[in-house]
N, C-alpha and C positions, 0 to 999 in steps of 0.2 A: 209360050203359052197363049198363042193367038186364038185358039179355039177353047172357050170355057167349058165345053162339053168334055174335053180331054185333059185340060190343064187346071190346072188350078194351082189323185186325182188330186199355198192353200188348196188341197185336193178333196173334193167332196162331190158325191153324186146326189146329195140332198137338194131338192129344188127349193129356192127361196120361197118362204111362206107368204100367204096373203096376196098372191098376185094372180090376176086373171090372165089366162092364156089367150094369145092372139093366133090367128092363122099364119103359119110359117110358109113362105113361098117355096116352091119347088127348087128355084135357083139357089136359095140359101141352104136348103136341105142337102143338096148334092155336094155342098162344101162342108157338110158336117154340122150345120147349125141345128139345134134341137130345142125342146121345151126348156131344158135347164138354162141355156144361154138366153132364151127369150125372156124367161122369168127374171134373170139377172139384169137384163137390159131395161126392165120397166122403170127403175128409178132414174134412168137417164133419158126417159122418153121425151122427145122433142120433135116437133114437126119438121125441123130443118136438119135433124140428125138421123142418119140411117146406119145400118150395120154392114160391116164388110170384114173379110178375113185377110190377114197379112199373108201374102203368098210369096213375097221376096223381100229380103233385107239387103240394101246396098249401103255403101259407106255414108252417103249423105241423105238418103231418102228411102222410101219404102214403095212397094207395089201392093195394092190391095184389090180384092175382087168381091163383088156382091153376087157372083154367079152369072151375071149378064154383062157387066162391064169390068174391065181391068183398068185401074187408074194409078198413076204415080201419086204418092202421098207424102206429106210432111207433117210434123208435129206442130200443133198450135203453140203460140207463145206462152199461153197460160199453162199448158201441159208441161212444156220444157221448164218453166219457172218452178213448178211444184215437184219436179223429180228430185228425190233425195238418195236414190240407190240405183245401181245398174239393173236391179230386178224389175224396176218400174218402166223400163223401156219396152216397147213392143218387140216381139220376135216372131219368126215364122210360125204360123198356126194360131196366133192370137186373133181374137175377135175384138174389133174396135168400133167406136162410134165415130162416124165421119160426116163431114159436110162436103157435098160434091159441087164442083164448078166446071165451067167450060164444057158443057154437054157431056158430063160424066167422064172427063179425061183427067181431072185433077181432084184430089181430095185432101182435106185438112183433118187430121186425127185429133179429136177432142178428148177422148177418154178410152181407157182400156177396160174391157169386160173382165169379170172374175175368171180365173183359170181353173179348169178341172185338173190339169196337171202341168208341170213345168219341168222340162229336162234341162239340167244345167251341170256344169263342171267347174272346177277351180280354173280361173283364168291363168293360162300359162305365163310364167314370168312375174306374176303378181301374187303375193303371199295370201291375200285375204279377199280378193275380188272374184265374183262369179262371171262366167261366160255363159250366156243363154244359148241353148241349142235349138229348142223347139217347144211349143206350147200346145196344150189340148190334144195330147197323143192318147190313143187307145192301146196301141201295141208298138213294141220296138222289135224290129228284126235285127238281131245281133249277128253280124256276119263275120266268120273266120274262114280262111281258105285251108284246104287240105294239105297245102305244102308247108313250108317252114313257118308260115304265119300262125299256125294253130298253137294256142297257148292257153292252158286251163286257168292259170292265174289271171291273165288278162280278161278271160271270159267272166270270171267271178267279179272282177272290177266293174265290168259292164252291168252285171246283175245287180250289184250294190247301187250303182247310179240309177238304174231303171226302177228298182224296187222303191228307192227313196221317193220317187215321184209317183208311186202307185200306178205304174204302167206295166202291162203284162208283157213279159219278154217271150220271144220266140228265137230259137237258135237255127241259123242257116249256115250250113257247111258248104262252101262253094269249091269249085275246081276239083270235083271228085273224079274227073276224067284223068287227072294226073297221078292217081294212086290206084293200087290194085284192090281187089275185093277184100283180100286179107288185111291190108292196111286200113281200109275203111272200117272193117269189123273191129280193129284195135281201137280206133277213135270212138266208135260207138260204145265199146266197153268202158272207155274212160268217162263217157257221158252218162253211163247207166244210172248214177246217183241222181241225175237231173230228170230222168225219163218221166217220173210221176208228176213233176211240177211244170215242165216246159215242153212245148212241142219242138221236136228236132226234125229238121228237113235237110237232107243232103241233096245238093243240086249240082248241075253242070251247065254253064251258059254256052258251052261249046256243043255238047251233045243234046242239050235240053232235058236231060234226065232230071226228074223231080220238079220241073217247072210247072207242069200241069197240076201236080199235087199241091204245090204252093198256091197256085191261083185258086184252087177250090177252097182253100182255108181262108182266103181273104173275104172280108165282109164289106158290102157297099155302105157308103157314108160313114165309115170308120177311118180314122187317121193312123197311118203307120209311119214309123221313122226307120231309116236305114242307118245302122251304126256299124262301124268297123274301121280298121286301119286302111290307109291308102293301098290300093292294089288288090283288095280282096274280091273286087267285082261288083261293088254296089251300083255303079253307073251302068255297067253292062247288064246287070239284072233289071234295072229300071227300064233300059231300052228294050229288053226282052218282054217285060210286062206291057210296055206301050205298043209292042209289035212293030217298032221301027227304030232305026239308029238316030234318035233325036239329039242325043248328047254325046260329045266326043269322049273317047276313052284313051288312056295311055298305057303303054306296055310296062310291065314290071321289070326292073333292072335285074339282070341275072346274077350280078356279083353279090347282092345282099337281099334279093327277093322283096325289095321295097318298091312301092309304086309312087309316082308323082301325084300331086293333088289334082285329080281330074275335076272334081267338084270344088269350086272356089267360093261359092256362096250357097246359102241355104235357100231352097225354093220348094214350094208346094205344088204338086202336080196331081191331077185327077186322071186315073186310067179308065179305060173303056168300061170295065166291069163295075165302076162306081166307087171303088176304093180310092183313098186319098193317100198320097205318099209325100214325105218330106225327105229329100236327099240331103246329106250333110257331108262336109269335107272330112277326109280321114283324120283321125286323131292319134298322134304318136305319143302325146302326154295325156294321161287320163287321171287327173287328181280329184280326189273326193274329200269333202269335209262336211261335218254336220250331217252324217248319214247313219245315225243310230238305227232308224227303222229299216234302212236298206241292208245293213249288216245283219240285223235280226232275221229278216226274211230270207236272205241269201244263205246264211250259216245257221239255219234254224236248229239243226241237230246239236251244234255246239251251245247255242243259247239254251236249249232244253236241258242239256247235260249240266250246264252251269248252275241250275237251280239246286243241284245236289252238293255243291261245294260247301265246305265248312264255313267259309266267310262270305258274307253277302257282297263285299267289295273285292272279291277275289279277282286278280288280274290274269289268272291262269298261266303264270310264268314261273313263280318260285314258291308259292304258298303250300304249306302242308294241308292235306285234306282236300286238294283240288280234284274234283271229279273229272274235269276236262283233261287234265294231264294224265290221269289214270286211264281214261278212255283211249287216249292217244297211245299210251304204253301197251294197252291190250289190243290195239289195232281196230277198235270200234270206230274211232275217228281217224281219218287219214292224216298222217303227219304233215304232208304238203299242204293240205287244206287248212289244218290248224295253224301252220306258219303263215299262210296267206291271210288268215283272219287276224292274227296278231299284228301283222304288217299294216293292213288296212285300218285297223282300229287305232294304232299308234299314229299313223299318218293323219287320220281324221282329227285326233285329239290335238296334234301339233298345230294344224291349221286353225282349229277352233280357238286355241290359246292365242295364236297370232292375231286372229280376228278380234278377240276380246281386248288385247293390248292396243290394237289400232283404235277401237272405239273409245278406250280410255284416253288415248292421246288426242283424238278428235274432240272429245268433250273438254279436255284441259285447254286445248287451243281455242275452242269456242268461248270458254270462260275468260281467257286472256283478252280476246278481241272485244268481248262485251265490256270488260273492265276498262280497256283502253278507250272505247267510245264514251263511256261514262265520264272518264277523266277529262277527255277533250271537251265535252259539253260544259264542264265546270269552268274551263278557262275563259 
């Protein structure tokens, strides 16, 4: 990202009250900075602190940009000391307050600005921790390929994750050159129920079919995230949008149609049209918890039907007078979609319970440590 011209909703669109607007520089605007962030930054206002966006997260440091300079960055000692949760670490797309040194080549991050949106998932291998994916996204391009990767249940999982963060999803079906017109029509038929809610774009990175239509849908100074499994063509699409092969791509293995992780780190890139993209590594495990809003938005017809159930706390599994089960039996609600709803709801509840148990254990441990220190002071 050597050229800043080409590189580079707590969800609320309400602007913090009682704050005078300052003129926002064009260099910050092109990275997605707007009046909402400017108003939020006012309480941190300091002559030595400027605003930058996190454009890359590495193991031990960050890269930030103010639209004119890209700088390696580290967290200040005070920032690190006050962190109590993984959610408080900066991630790609975050706006941060920084102090710059060494002719704008090094930055110290002092605070994190409020987020319009935060995309996260359950941390693989850990029962109750979150893994941050990206912040301050406007749209999520959920990519599935037209080969064996296409899976409606997985697509709905992505919808739940994205809706929970109040991000607008768009569905991109890649590798349409590998299927016939009849097979494409069948996939479109499966996606019919989503047509009123989401933009659906079939594309081919080989023939360029649909690419120009996708580009027309992209908005300048808006931030997009590419989501999907390894091998669906996220990096190839990004190269296509950039107009050059800037990022390496790997072939999909024939034996299982899986791709290797081409993207190994999250990074923010500004394309020539002015849209901002965050590329993410492919995700083979997509765990969700604490996603009530995401479930309600994704499975809105099931939620609407549940209001007619006999019992308010109906689980839609075994109760008499369940309107949802009746709708499934009559074919008004698809059985596969109903089963996926129950599976995601159960999974979310399990992880939420695990999280509650962990907080109780942490509280108990903290009390034990406090009592031990008190006892030692008395000796």
